[in-house]
C-alpha positions, 0 to 999 in steps of 0.5 A: 609646413610647405613654406618651411620646407621650401625655405629649408631647400633654398638655404642649407645654412640653418641659423638659430636666433637664440644665441647658438651657432648653427651656420654650416661651415665648409665641412658638408656634414659638420654642425660644429664651426671651425671643423678640421675634419678630413672629408675624404673617403672614410667620412664622406662614405658614411651614409645614414639611412634610418630603419623604418619602424612599425612600433605596433607590430614590434610591441605585439611581438614582444608580448608574451603568448597567452596561455590558457589556464586550466582552473583545475590545475595547481596554482600556488594561490589556490585555497589549500584543501587539507586531507582529514584521515580518520580511523573507523573502528568497529568495521565489518567482521572479517575485514582485512583492513584495520582502518580506512580513511576518507579524504579529499584530493589535495594538491601539494602544499610547498609550505607543508612539505617543509614539515614532512607532510605534517600540518600541526594546525590541521592536526590540532583542529582535527583532534579538537573536533574529535574530542569536542562533544556535540552541544544540544540546542538548549546548551548552544542557546545558553552559550550564545547568550552568555557570549552576547552578554560578555560582548556587551560588557567588553570595552569597545574601540571607542574607549581610549585606553590608559596606554594612550595617555601614559606617554603624554603624562610622562612628557608633561609632568617633569621636574628639576627638583631632587627626588628620593626613593627607598630601595629594598635590601635583599638578604640570604633569607630570600633565597628559594628553599629546596624542594625537600623543605617542609611546608611549615618551615617554608611558611615560617621563613616567609613570615620572617621575611615579611617581618624583615620588611618592617625592621628596616631592610631598606636603604634610602637614596637621596638627591636623585635626578628625575632620570635617576629616579626613573632608572631606579624604578625600572630596576625595581620592576626588573627585580620584581620579575627576577624574584618571581621567576626564581620563585621568591614570591615574598620578595616580589610582594615586598618590592610591590609594597615598597613601590606602593608606599612611594605614592604617599609621598608628595614632597616633589608634587609636580612630579606626582602624576609621572610617579603614579604612571611609573609605580602603577606599571609595576603594580600591573606587572605584579597583578599579571604575574599573580593572575597567570600563576593561579590560572596555570594552576587551574590548567593542570591537566587541561587548560581552562578557557578564558571565560572560565567559571568558579566551578572550573577552578581546583582547590589548590588554585583557590587556596593559593589565591586566598593566601595572596589576599590574606597576605595583602590584608596583613599590610599595615599601611592603607595606601600600599594595601589598597593599591596591591589589592586593586592590582590583583582584583581580577584574581577574585574570579578564582574565588567566587562569582561576586568577588569583584562586585563586592570588592570594588565598593569596599576599596572605593570606601577605603579611599575616603581614608586618604587625607591628601586630595591629590593622592586620593584622586589618583588612587580613585583613578587607578581603581577605575582603571582596574575596574574598567579592565576587569568589570566594565559593566559595574558602573555603580562603583565608577559613579561612586568614585566620581561622587566621592570625588565631588564630596571631597573636592573642597579639600583642594582649596583647604588650608592644609593644601595651601600650606603645602603649596607655599612650602614647595613654592607651587602656584595654584594654577600649576597645582590644579593641572596635576589633577587633570590626568586623574580626573579626566580618566575617572570622568572618561570611565564614568561617561563611557556609554552612559545615558544623557540623564547621568551626564546631565546630573554630573554636569549639574553637580559640578555646576553647584560646586564653587571653584569648579573650573578644574572639574568643568575642564575635565567634564568637557574633555571626557564627555561625548562631544555631541553632549557638549556641543548640544549644550555649548551655550550652557558650558560657556555660561559656566566658564564665565562664572569660573574664577580666573585665578584658579584655572585660566579660562583660555584652557576651558575654552580650549577644551570646549573647542576640542569638543566642537571640532568633533560635533556641531552645536545648533546653527543659531548658536555658532556665531555667538559661541565663536564671539564669546570664545575669541573675546577670551582667546585674544586677551591671552598675553602669552604667545604660546598659550594663545596659539595653543588655544587659537589653533583649536578654534581655527577648525571650528571657524573654518568648518562653519564660517566663510573666508571673512571670519577665517581671515579675521582669525588669521589677522589676529594670529599674525598680530599675536605671533609676530612680536619678538618673532614668537612664531619661531617657537610655535611652528607645530601649532602654525602648521596645524592651523594651515592644515585645518584651513586647507582641509576646509578650503579647496577653492584656491581663488577663495583661499588666495583672496584672503588678505592675510593668507599669504602674510600668514604663509610668510611666518614659516621662515624656517626652511624645512618647515616652510617646504613642508607647508608648501608641499601640503598646499600643492598636494591639496591643489593637485588633489582638488583642482578639477581643471587647469586654471589661468587665474593670475592670482593663483598662478603667481602664488603657487609659482612662488610656492613651487619655487620654494620647493625647488630651491630647497633641493641640494646635494644632500636631498634624498632621491625620494624627496626629489621625486616627491617635489618633482611630482608636485611641481609637475602637477602644478605645471599640468594645471596651468592653462594659458590664453592661446595654444600658441602661447602654450607652445611659446612657453614650453619652447622658452622653458626648453631653451632655458634648460639648454642654456644653463648646461654650460653652468653645470660645475664639473664637481658637486658635493654628495654626502660631504664629498666632492664627486664628478657631475659628469654621470648626473649630466649624462643622465639629464641629457639622455632624458632631455633627448627623449623629451625632444621627440615630442617637441615641435620645431619653432616656425621661426627657428628652423629645423631641429633647432633644439637638437642642434642647440643641445649638441652645440652646448655639448660641444662647448662644455668642458668635459673631464680629461680622458672622458668619452662623455661627449661622444656618448651623447652623440651616440645617444642622439642617433636613436632620437634622430632615427625616431624623428624620421619615422612617419608615426612616432612611438609616443606623443603628447595628446593635443600637441602636434609633434614633428610627425604632424608638421612634416609628415615624413617629408623627404627634405626633413628626413634628408636633413636628419640623415645629414645630421646623423652622418655628422655625428657618426663622423665625430664618433669615428674620429674619436675612435681613431684618436683612442687607437693612437693614444692607447685607449683601446679598452675605451675604443672597444666599448664605444665601438660596441655602443655605436654598433648596437645603435646602428643595429637597432636604428639603422637600415643595414640594407645599405651596404656602406652602413652595413659594412660600417657596422661590421667594422665596428664589431671587429674593432670592438673585439679587436683587442679582446676587451669586449664582454664575451657573454654580451657578444654571444647574446647580441649574436643570438638576438641578431639571429632571432631578428633575421627570422623576420622577413623585413630583417632577413638581410641580417642573416648575411651580416651575421655570417661576417660577425665573429667572436675573437678570443682574448690574447 
């Protein structure tokens, strides 16, 4: 440090050796070459003296005074105590008060005050409490026991609901074939009768309406696209709601019957699963409307609880409920009668306690009369769905549906079905996939919380059937992963015995892989399982089918094996997905593979030592996808890297990753995305450790030099949202941020004092700014606070373990003098520009710049110096000279100066305050 200061004293001309000119010209105060400054009175008389700052004391003064809080006082976050006032009847005889109240004191509630002091929830709770009799001990025990049984019967959160599968089915099973639908044609007879109509006439009218359905009051629409068909179904659903709301119950029933009939139509067989979803939505709506209608009849005059019993139902509600079941029983065709009765299955609760328990087996037996196996399996699926919603504890009915399915399974491969597939030109593998949603659901319902004994029995029955690949696939989907994983070897044996032509084996291994990703098989079986699975997967010819299955097994491989096995899997993926650029159609699956690898491999030395990892990363060639993958890599690195690294393999690879993220930024990138990328890149930089501290300094020094060097390349305009905008505002923001960074950067021992600051100012001087722009001068004003901070003995902020100039120079007078000379030069440049603005009629800009420089001198200059004090007063007067300064800002500034002058070390501001005056606008 002493050597450097000594050389500084000997040679006032400071030269920067990295391409910028800083030799001092003839002008004593200028850093710019070829200066034409007039060095007479105005310029030479400016002497900069930085104000001595005590940051700790200033920070303490800025803090709010601590005020002790009395916990008894009102606070908006305190719990609100509700006052409960109740009348006491039967008071003492002769009392002058008709009632008295007992209440707890309560603070005002700002929300309740909006209700004029009335809290409806509290009043409702108080009314309920006053009306509810006290339960005896025995009745309380019975009630608790009943609730416990109900909780045991309810379906838990571990059961995947049908609503979660609905969207997937609609998206998966589509068609381009033309569809047809029968629409109900309404008539005037469907209008609701007037209240004065006799009951017998009303009944007779409704019977005629039901007969009208059989007489052809329908219209068939042909040649509908899939979207048109969906729209028509939605119209029927809306018509159902409108008919119900207008008290046209028979019309509503006719719509539901008509829709249910559509489920017997398999003319476009590929669309049947989606049709089932759409039609059952209407059935669900109808069932809900009927149930709510009867429940509302029971709620007069007082609502009944959800857990009501038959004794709570009045005779009118029972009669209405029975009437609905009679109407449905009169439906002639099996399929609509089955579906509509299943839709209102829950209404049996209004009739007797065992109604649901008796109805489910009967409906299950009715399905045996459906000849088409596809129609039958979806009917069973709907019955199981309704059964799980209404009575999940009735497992016998669920089991019966499954075993009936096994008994009729051979129909799938019968001649009738085969002939139908020939007519519709549907291959058997495609046809079998149509069964998957229904069989998956049935097995999910049966297997839910089922004992292992039952699951084993079901597995054995499936094993005895021929062509059982479809069932086996559903079993592995629906059974608990732990059950499947414990018997993974047995399942592999069953997969081997399946017929490849009926159901592809890679789909079966995919289902097995999903279970093994959730539960672990025995350790001794893991490697044989992986080998058997990959023998099948690697033979799949279709790239899409291959990656769909391989992606599932990557997790099993990463979870249980080392980088050797994972590298082998990656090599196989690259081999299959590279030809014909097949990877371009599989980015979601490839991203999933990368995510699973990063989930289990956090040691990046191991990760990048895999020979095929970087070639696998190169497969992400779409820019947006590539950036997302790079972000995921950096997120894992920053999260799990415990300490900085200097491993060249890791650094080179991650530098490439960071470069990819950086290069993705353009004018259209949103601020949140920029911030996210910046955090990741900065996180990587923090994790880089070089061999020696001096090398670290040299690297940061080169980085900052590069940042300054590219400033001249910044274009004057940039594209923002498709429009050309000036880049000046963005550049000023960057320079201001860069100046704040330079406070913590130590000087280079070979480059001279403040060489980075000088280099930046030279670049600002040479940059081609916009015409009539004050940007360059504003940079000079922004540099003054930095230089004032550099002259302090202790800096406001530093970087741990990095020696800033405060340590190198320690407030040395020669260093402070050099800073003062540079500040004087900058102030001179600003004053020259202010003179120019006065001659060019830029008085508004002149006033704004003068006020900015005044504010800087006030905050960072030592105004005890008379010349600097006078300059500040002159700048104030100049800023107010033409009345363009904001009066409110000026008033607040004067109030601030007055407040600052109360401090002993700033008492000199009182005298200056007397010389500052406000001038009204002309």
